[in-house]
C-alpha positions in Angstrom: 207.8 -131.8 149.5 206.6 -132.1 153.1 208.6 -135.4 153.4 211.8 -133.8 152.2 211.4 -130.8 154.5 210.6 -133.0 157.4 213.6 -135.2 156.8 216.0 -132.3 156.5 214.8 -130.5 159.6 214.5 -133.7 161.6 218.0 -134.9 160.5 219.6 -131.7 161.6 217.8 -131.7 165.0 218.4 -135.4 165.5 222.1 -135.2 164.7 222.5 -132.2 167.0 221.2 -134.3 169.9 223.5 -137.2 169.0 226.4 -134.9 168.4 225.9 -133.3 171.9 226.0 -136.7 173.6 229.0 -137.9 171.7 231.0 -134.8 172.5 230.4 -135.5 176.2 231.5 -139.1 175.7 234.6 -138.1 173.7 235.7 -135.6 176.3 234.9 -137.5 179.5 235.4 -141.2 178.5 237.7 -141.5 175.5 240.0 -138.7 176.6 240.0 -139.8 180.2 241.1 -143.4 179.3 243.5 -142.1 176.6 241.6 -144.0 173.8 243.1 -142.4 170.7 240.3 -142.5 168.2 239.1 -139.5 166.1 235.7 -138.1 167.0 234.3 -138.5 163.5 235.2 -142.2 163.5 233.6 -142.8 166.9 230.4 -140.9 165.8 229.9 -142.5 162.4 230.7 -146.0 163.6 228.2 -145.9 166.4 225.2 -144.3 164.8 222.7 -146.5 163.1 221.5 -144.5 160.2 218.7 -146.9 159.3 217.1 -146.1 162.6 218.0 -142.4 162.3 216.1 -142.0 159.0 212.5 -142.7 160.3 213.3 -140.8 163.6 214.4 -137.8 161.5 211.3 -137.8 159.4 209.0 -138.2 162.4 210.7 -135.4 164.4 210.8 -133.1 161.4 207.1 -133.7 160.7 206.1 -133.2 164.3 208.0 -129.9 164.5 206.9 -128.5 161.1 203.3 -129.8 160.6 201.9 -131.1 163.8 199.2 -129.2 165.6 201.1 -129.0 168.9 204.4 -127.7 167.6 205.2 -125.7 170.7 204.9 -128.8 172.9 207.2 -130.8 170.6 209.7 -127.9 170.5 209.7 -127.6 174.3 210.1 -131.4 174.6 213.0 -131.3 172.1 214.7 -128.5 174.0 214.4 -130.4 177.3 215.9 -133.5 175.6 218.7 -131.4 174.2 219.4 -129.9 177.6 219.5 -133.4 179.1 222.0 -134.4 176.5 224.2 -131.4 177.4 224.5 -133.0 180.9 226.8 -135.6 179.2 229.4 -132.8 179.2 229.6 -133.2 183.0 232.7 -135.3 183.8 230.9 -138.0 185.8 227.8 -138.3 183.6 229.8 -138.4 180.4 232.1 -141.1 181.8 229.2 -143.2 183.0 227.5 -143.0 179.6 230.7 -144.0 177.9 231.2 -146.9 180.2 227.6 -148.1 179.7 227.9 -148.0 175.9 231.4 -149.2 175.3 233.0 -150.9 178.3 232.6 -154.7 178.7 232.4 -156.6 181.9 235.8 -158.0 183.1 236.8 -161.3 181.6 239.7 -163.6 182.1 242.3 -164.2 179.4 245.3 -166.6 179.4 248.4 -165.0 178.0 251.8 -166.7 177.3 254.8 -164.5 177.3 258.5 -165.7 177.4 257.3 -169.3 178.1 255.3 -168.0 181.1 251.6 -168.4 181.3 249.5 -165.8 183.2 245.8 -165.4 183.7 244.7 -161.8 183.7 241.4 -160.0 183.9 240.8 -157.7 181.0 238.1 -155.1 180.2 237.3 -154.2 176.6 237.1 -150.4 176.6 236.3 -149.8 172.9 236.3 -151.8 169.7 237.4 -149.5 166.9 237.7 -150.1 163.2 241.2 -151.6 163.4 242.1 -151.6 167.1 240.6 -153.0 170.3 241.3 -151.0 173.4 241.8 -153.1 176.5 242.4 -152.4 180.1 243.7 -154.7 182.9 241.1 -154.8 185.6 242.1 -152.7 188.6 244.3 -150.2 186.6 243.6 -147.2 184.5 246.2 -148.0 181.8 244.6 -148.7 178.4 246.5 -150.4 175.7 245.5 -151.2 172.1 245.6 -154.4 170.2 245.2 -154.9 166.5 242.1 -156.8 165.5 
């Protein structure tokens, strides 16, 4: 029973931290670059639930049954407040760029019998679209996978 309680409490608290971070990324990175993906898709596709399971059990156990519960709770609240910082425009955009943006790479494109070499940046790889940006511009376009 302790394991189930630990998992439920830990999962709720772990997901609240992740949800807080992803709200900041959605608002300040995806909306800034006009990447049209639903929040739920971004959240589910980028969370590794196999890693989340043991973290949830450990966090729940530490908060419910560990001797130093207050210390763990204060540490959790500090971590949660740090995650709220992702709602700041600059910080949320930087986190999104770190997680999703690739380094610029060159691609040769042929259009109307004319070959051009352009520098592209992959902004986000979604389920069925890849969002690209030409280096030096803020215009993002999508391409089917």
